C-alpha angles and dihedrals in degrees: 000000000000097000094191089063093048131076121249095255093055092046091052089047091050090051091045089235140112139205090274089065131227128312118250090247093051091047092053090049092052091046088060090047100046101025129226119329095247139100124259115260119240121245111278117237114199123225089245091054090050089049091052089047090057090050090053090070109116093231090053090049089055090052091051090049089051090052091051091049090048090050092051090049091051091052093049094047097037092239129142120270094243096124094049090048092050092051093049091049088054090049094050095046091050093050094045091051090052093049093048093050095049103032093107097048095101097052097090097100091046089054090050088057092056093056092065116093114263095219135014136202110231140163111249123171089358093301134096114256138171115233137168110274089232088068096058115118134187109280096036115133108229124201113216129195136170109292095025121127110227104245100199142357109287144168112239114238098173132023127181101188088310117177122187128199106224101165092119090060105029104022091232112140098207120075114247123243106232124219138180103221126099116271122241120232093207091203096313122122094231144355117255117240093250092056098049094109094170093057134072125199139210110264096034126106134224108234101171140020126356141265150159130245140181114234112242102171137018138187117350091359091068124092088255089050090056089052091049090050092050089046094054091048096050114106126229106232123208115252120243091254092050090051093049095046091047089052090048091049091053091048091050091048091053090044091055091053093047091049092052092049093047093049092049090050093047092047091048091052092047091050090053093046096046093039094230090134133220112281141133093288090051090051093049093047091048091048092050091050090050090049090051092052093044091052090046091052096050115078094214093185097049099090091044093046093050092047094047094046089051090048091052088050089051091054092048093048092049088060087057094052096261108119111196116209097180122042095217090055088077091065094042090059089059093065097037112140101172128041112192105195134187112233105217113078095352104061092015133041095250089231121110107229132185106237103165138037129192117192142078097262113042095181095049090049091050091047092051093049093048094048092046092062140074097225119107140188119259126218091280092050095252116137116247122197142053106358097241094049091043088056090054093049091049090049091054091048091053088054091053096263108117112192094232092058092044091053091051091051095039108029115192115248102169144001149187104216122227116278124191091217097059093026095219145093131200134198128193121217139186114224125219087258091057095253121139118230131175126209122199130188132178148103108349096231092051097044093044091055088063096046121103097165139036132211115247133156092358097306143079117262132183113272108235127192094257093055090044090054090049090053091048090050091050090050091050091049093050092046088051087061088058091252120152101234127204127182124220127206141165141208131193124222133193090220140352104297115243091210107059096171111135091241090060099041102042100064133093090024127174114228114233103175149277128284117203119198137178140170095258124222120256106260094229096050096078091061090044091054090049090051089051090055092050090050092053093251120136116218116210127189118217114181144158091222125103120284096245092054092045093049093049093052093043092050091049091052095044094245092125136012099215144356093269087079092060128082135179128231090247091055090047089057089060092057120085120228090250093052092043090054088055097042102037093100090060094068132067099160126058116185133187090015129168127214094267090054092057092052090047092052093049092047091046092058092043089053086057087060095254127142104236131202117195125194129195147139109202133077087252090065097054100088093048091045090054092045093052124089088240119022117202121197129191116247098200106035098017123113120237088250092060094044093050095053095040123101090209133023122205109222090199099036087233127148090209089062089060090056090049088050091051090055090049090048091054091049092050093048091049090051093046089053090050090051092047092049091048094049096044093047088051093048092047089054090052092049093048093046093051092042096052092042088053091050089051092048106250137099112242098177138004125231091254090056091052092047090052092051094046097046101034114018096037101035099060097051090044090055090047090053086058088063095059116128121248115273114249096249097045094115093043093065127091113252110271117253108260089213092061113112121244089255094053121133096039094302092128091057091046092053092049094046095045091045090053093050092050090047092054092049091048095048090046090054091051094051092048091050090049091051094048090049099045105018092230135089098239130147100233138113114292129184092202091046092051092049093048091046090052092049093047095045092047095048098038088059091049092051091043090058087069089056088055094061084092125016093212108007125089114257088221092065097052109115098211138046127239101223090187091059092050089049091049091050092051093047094047091046092052094046094046093047090046093054090053101039104036104085098218093049093042090054092048089053094041093242125158118224108253129200126240092262091059091042093054093046091052091048092046091055089049094052090049089078090075099060090039092055093042090057091045093051091048090054091047092051091050093048090050092054 
């Protein structure tokens, strides 16, 4: 049954109830039938399970394999387990960071539970009683007063000027006037949730008046229950970076296996050709070579570098009011193409404000509006009360008419409370001179009907047809600007009227003027929307407010050009999924939407292959936020539900903060790519150097040397690259395609070319060291050659990290210094030199003391990478032009 389309008697009959409520016995019976009035809890995931989940990442598995290989190597060579320990520390830190960042992700359903009212006033056995909200059942008669949280979905059977705040469910900023009568379809197939004025829903709050309602749904059958169900069924998708790194991990894993097989085959062939035979020593030597290549191929520091760079980005973004709950969300922001934003509080200030007056006496109008309201100023002179009335009180205060002083001068002596049927309220006041004056405010068309005079030049004058038409025209013009318009009027009395019925008071009124109010846009949002456009990002407004209001705000912000780009939830229901997929690009504003509409919009854009960000604050936003690639919750007005499912929370609820976060996300992704290119080029050089040395029959580096380079010499510069500033054109580019591989844009070629250059320099250093040591150009093992090759490879990678500050630009034209990179270079230089020059360390690493001549040659070859890459970049820039 659609209770909002059915009269009260039929609803009570359907629920087998009456206005005297249920008996205790019947309630207990129904509680067994329907279950407790609470939402199902989500599946608990223990911290240990989350920890294991982090370890299941392919890149982490590779690190664990590297640790095992390092441990086996240490056993075979009788060396300490330092390398294995270092790797496992990296693994554990990485996993702990992931668990800490995502430990609150499964609390959404628990937060939904907290929104429900703890206790409810109901009629049981014909008497009013207070019971736990969990014990409510369909058919219960609930008593509602201002300040009460609505405990279940219910059909209203009595309303005394009752207004209910439903923003958490509908997104509409203005409380809804509740009625008892049956709703009219007016040709539509159904009534949207936000327009069901004779219903109240779990999760909303009574802000004015009182009423009674019969419960029609409890627990998971409520509208909030449907949201909770959708929330628990929504899947968490992997981010583009996660997908790319997982693919890279798999490629590296396969590469390691292939390398080991190739080395074994090559060694087997050489053994047959040289006649050395296959024995235990052959097996150990072959295994050690394979281990060396496997270690060289695995960028042990990559997972840690990516995690730490993302963590640094999280810290930086938090300082800019964007609190990141999931590390990988930082990168997802960088490729965002669609931002679906709620209107109220994100694009606007979530504060109804009077922005226009129409009338001859602005101050008298403001005084009348403030006195004819129940809102008041707090100790800090901020209006407290129903949002519309609070706006009127704030307006009077700005004009030098604080409500407290007005009430002293014009104490209230009578009133006719607001009623949604007549759409007005009136208050009667005694002036300091003892006169009695009445102020009335309400819907312009209703108030104007009862006006026979108008205020002009400080006195009342007869209201003629011409003036009446002018007032109607002004009202139409203000409404056309999406303003919420109220009309103010007054009436003088000789004494306090005995009959204070509205029909007696609200006649022979004198028109004072019109007050137009709106929830104004945030001043910084217009520039943020413009920046979005320049960055190739499409902003979309999704709101529960009326279409006219949404269109006016969207046009003001530059989100749309005209109303043809806006659509309502009801119209969306008429469009099939196939047609919506075709037409989705025609719309940038969605008004009067329900939760399922938001999810449909997000999924529609994702189906188009777009990376979608979705913002929201209410419970109704939670499913769509979880469905989006990047969910953005509001820190000030947002519910716990929304915050817990969001990837990012805005501490200031500001759309402009999202745009700032997108820029930071792009910077971080650029820097992560630079770090990945740097690490993979370095690892490729290690693989090629070991591979060619093996083919030629000598050992250029040991596994422990390669582990040292990967974990120490490479990791620090890679981290420093993650601290690079954003390039000047970063928000002028189109969002990158999330389907692009990690080697897109020529990065694969760059890695191969740079790896080859570093390989040549490293092999050259070995041969020179061998010649200086032996005096002949032979291809045999050399302690000096190995030491010089280690020094060159270590330092060439450090110098190459400076080349990676810009993939195409010259490092000599960059107008700022990366102090972190200079620090990394100094640290790596000291550590590398120490390993070679300190006797105890040199012995542990099997290094031969080298003289200054050899040291300077090795360093010279390392520095050569800078001019080589400068020439290469210059050629690449010229070819691009």
